[in-house]
N, C-alpha and C positions, 0 to 999 in steps of 0.2 A: 537479434539485436536491432534496435531501432537507430537509424542514423540521425533522427531528429530529436532524440531525447538525450540529455546529458548523462554521462556514466560516472558514477563515483567508484573509485578504484581502491581506496584505502580507508582505514578508520578515521583518519584526520579529515578527509573529504566529507565523510558521512557526518561526523560531528559538526563540521562547519555548516553543512546544509541544514541540519536539525536546529542548531542554535542561531544561525545567521539569518534565516528567512523569517521576517516579521509580518504578522497580520495575513499570512497565507497558510493554507494547508500544505504540508510537505508530504509528498507521496513517494515512498520508497518501494520499488518493485524488486524483490529478491528472487533471483532465478539464475538460469544459465542461458547464454547466447544461442546455443544450438538446440534447445528444447522447443519442440513444436508448440506446446501450450504457452510457453513464454513468448514466443514469436506472435502468437495470436493475441495475447494480452498487450504486447508492445504496440501492435497495430492500433488497438483501441486507445491506448494511452496517447500515442503520437497524434492520432486523429482528433483527440479532444483537448490536447495541450493548449492550443491557441485559444479555443473557446473558453477554457477555464483559467487563462493566464492571470485574470484579476483575483481569482480565489485560490489557485494552487500552483505549486512548483513540483514538477514530476521528474524523478530521477530513477535510473536503473542501477542496481547493485548486483554484482556477480557473487553468488554465495561462496564460491571458491576463493575469492579475494578478500572476503570479510568474515573470517571464521568467528571473530568475537561477537559481532552482531547476529550472526547466524545461530550461535548457541544462545545468546541472550534472549532473542525472540523465539527460540525453539522452532526454527525453520526446518521442519522435517519433510514438508511437502512443498514442491515448487510448481508454479510460482506462488509466492506469498506477498501480499501488499500490506505495508504498514503505514499508518498515518500519524502526523505530528502537527501541532499548532503552537507557535511561539515557544518551541523547545519542549512542549509537553506531549507525551504519548496520548493520542486520541483513541478511545476504544469505541467499538460499534457492536451493538447487540444484533447479531444476524439470526438469532433463534438457535444458535449452536452453543456448545459449552465454551468455545474460545472466542473472546471478545477483542483479543489483541491484534488480530490480523485477518485479512481476507485471503482465503486459500483458493487457488485456481484462477481461472480467467472469468471476466465478466461476460455475460451472454451478449449484451448489446452496449453500444456507446452510451445510450440513454441511461442504462443502469449505473454506469460509472459516474456520469455527470450528475445524476440525482444524488448519489451517495456523497460526492464531494460537496454539493450544495448543502446537504443536511449536516455534514461534519462542520463546514464553514460557519453556517448559521448557529449551530449549537456551540461551537468554540467561541464565537463572538459574544455569546450570552454567558460564557464562563462554564459551560458544561464540559465534563471530561469523558462522558460516555453518551452516545446518541443511539436512537433506534434506527435500524436500517430501513430505507425506503424501498429496497429491492424486493420484488416478489419472491417469497420463499422457494418457489419452484425454480427460480433462476440462480439460486445459491447452491454451489457444489456441495455435496455431502461427502464427509470423510470421517474416518474413525480416529479419535485421538489416542495416541500411544504415550503412556507415561512410563518413564524409566526410573525405577527406584535406585537411589544412590546407596 
């Protein structure tokens, strides 16, 4: 867990962050405080939070405290990072089948900063999906599992 990033602990807090932040990218990191990959990602997020403060608000969400959003965004791998702009879910084409979230940790601070800048600029132009600026070799690969109902 990062001591420098605000933590959202319930659905109401998450809803307020998504709907209440205007003209900035809302970054929600879904994960667990004791997971080593989450801690690595939190370090990157906290180091860039100040530099990106004009473009983004970054929050930490514990998957165990928000089962509604965990199911809604199909958070089956942690950490997963979800982006919003003016209450709208922003999607990013990472070259994988899932455009709704970034799964895993970013390799470098610059990868995360570049992604936020692209999302911000695209959102300001009215786009709901943008192309990822991250080198495909720096994007974690994973298999999607779909559960039939």
